[in-house]
C-alpha positions as CSV (number, residue, x, y, z in Angstrom):
1,X,0.3,-0.2,-0.2
2,X,1.1,3.6,-1.0
3,X,0.5,6.5,0.9
4,X,-2.4,8.8,-1.1
5,X,-1.7,12.4,-0.8
6,X,-4.9,14.9,-2.0
7,X,-3.2,18.1,-2.9
8,X,-4.6,21.8,-2.8
9,X,-2.0,24.2,-4.9
10,X,-3.0,26.6,-7.6
11,X,0.2,27.1,-8.5
12,X,0.8,24.2,-11.4
13,X,4.5,24.7,-11.4
14,X,4.7,24.0,-7.3
15,X,1.8,21.4,-7.8
16,X,4.0,19.5,-10.5
17,X,7.2,20.0,-8.8
18,X,5.2,18.3,-5.4
19,X,3.7,16.0,-7.0
20,X,6.4,14.4,-8.7
21,X,8.8,14.8,-5.5
22,X,6.4,12.9,-3.4
23,X,6.2,10.1,-5.4
24,X,9.7,9.3,-6.4
25,X,11.5,10.7,-3.1
26,X,8.5,9.4,-0.9
27,X,7.0,7.1,-2.7
28,X,3.6,8.3,-2.2
29,X,0.6,8.1,-4.7
30,X,-0.7,11.9,-6.0
31,X,-4.3,11.0,-6.2
32,X,-6.1,13.9,-7.4
33,X,-5.2,17.7,-6.7
34,X,-7.3,21.1,-6.4
35,X,-6.6,24.9,-6.8
36,X,-9.1,25.8,-5.1
37,X,-11.7,25.7,-1.7
38,X,-14.9,24.7,-3.7
39,X,-13.0,22.0,-5.8
40,X,-10.7,20.8,-2.6
41,X,-13.5,20.8,-0.4
42,X,-16.0,19.4,-3.1
43,X,-13.1,16.0,-3.5
44,X,-12.4,15.6,-0.1
45,X,-16.4,15.1,0.4
46,X,-16.9,12.9,-2.4
47,X,-13.3,10.6,-1.3
48,X,-14.1,10.1,2.6
49,X,-11.4,6.8,1.8
50,X,-9.3,7.4,-0.3
51,X,-6.9,9.4,0.8
52,X,-4.5,9.8,3.5
53,X,-2.5,12.8,3.8
54,X,-4.0,16.3,2.6
55,X,-1.0,18.9,1.5
56,X,-2.7,22.5,1.4
57,X,-1.8,26.0,0.7
58,X,-3.2,29.0,2.1
59,X,-3.4,31.4,-0.5
60,X,-5.6,29.7,-3.8
61,X,-7.4,31.3,-6.9
62,X,-10.4,31.2,-4.8
63,X,-11.3,31.2,-1.4
64,X,-8.9,29.9,1.6
65,X,-6.8,26.6,2.5
66,X,-7.3,27.6,5.6
67,X,-11.7,26.5,4.9
68,X,-10.2,23.3,3.6
69,X,-8.5,22.3,6.1
70,X,-11.7,23.0,8.6
71,X,-13.5,21.1,5.9
72,X,-11.4,17.6,6.9
73,X,-12.5,18.0,10.5
74,X,-14.9,14.9,10.2
75,X,-11.8,12.4,8.6
76,X,-10.6,9.9,9.6
77,X,-8.0,9.7,12.4
78,X,-5.4,7.9,10.2
79,X,-6.1,10.5,7.4
80,X,-3.5,13.7,7.6
81,X,-4.2,17.2,6.6
82,X,-1.1,19.3,7.0
83,X,-0.2,22.9,5.4
84,X,2.7,23.8,3.3
85,X,2.4,27.4,3.0
86,X,4.7,30.6,1.9
87,X,2.9,32.5,4.9
88,X,4.4,30.6,8.4
89,X,4.0,32.9,11.1
90,X,3.4,31.6,14.2
91,X,0.0,33.4,14.3
92,X,-1.0,31.3,10.8
93,X,0.3,28.3,12.2
94,X,-1.7,28.4,15.2
95,X,-4.7,29.3,13.4
96,X,-4.0,26.0,11.3
97,X,-3.8,23.8,14.0
98,X,-6.8,25.3,15.6
99,X,-8.7,24.3,12.7
100,X,-7.2,20.5,12.2
101,X,-4.1,20.6,10.6
102,X,-1.7,18.1,11.8
103,X,1.8,20.2,10.9
104,X,2.8,23.7,9.1
105,X,5.5,23.8,6.9
106,X,6.8,27.1,5.1
107,X,7.6,26.5,1.6
108,X,10.5,28.3,1.6
109,X,12.7,26.8,5.2
110,X,11.1,23.9,5.9
111,X,10.7,21.7,3.1
112,X,13.2,18.7,4.5
113,X,10.4,18.7,7.7
114,X,8.0,18.3,5.0
115,X,9.4,15.7,3.3
116,X,10.7,13.7,6.7
117,X,7.1,14.1,7.5
118,X,5.4,12.6,4.3
119,X,8.3,9.5,5.0
120,X,7.5,9.1,8.4
121,X,3.5,9.2,7.2
122,X,4.7,6.2,4.2
123,X,6.2,4.3,7.6
124,X,2.7,4.5,9.4
125,X,0.6,4.1,6.6
126,X,2.2,0.9,5.3
127,X,4.1,0.0,8.5
128,X,7.5,-0.5,6.9
129,X,10.5,1.9,6.7
130,X,10.7,0.3,2.9
131,X,7.5,1.0,0.6
């Protein structure tokens, strides 16, 4: 079993690079993506059991990643929601965590930490250190 990731990112370049990195470096599988709040919330509502990790940017083409995080409040305990943003200030981190995010990472300075988190999730989901 591979970690199934849903991406919420409005930049095609960042989204494509992130998907490629997660699939190649972490061994995960990107099962879908959205570039705005409505698409993301709808996909997550329509596919409640089809993802293990949602990676959410805060600034989207329409709406806010904060509302996407909030829309995941009824997810299964095994499912994780992380925020990957270029605006990871202390107040934003606190707000994301209060809305139900499991972790918050800065795109510019915490990519290694984000990658380690994803690797740890692969190990948790698959039950081994080999994917």
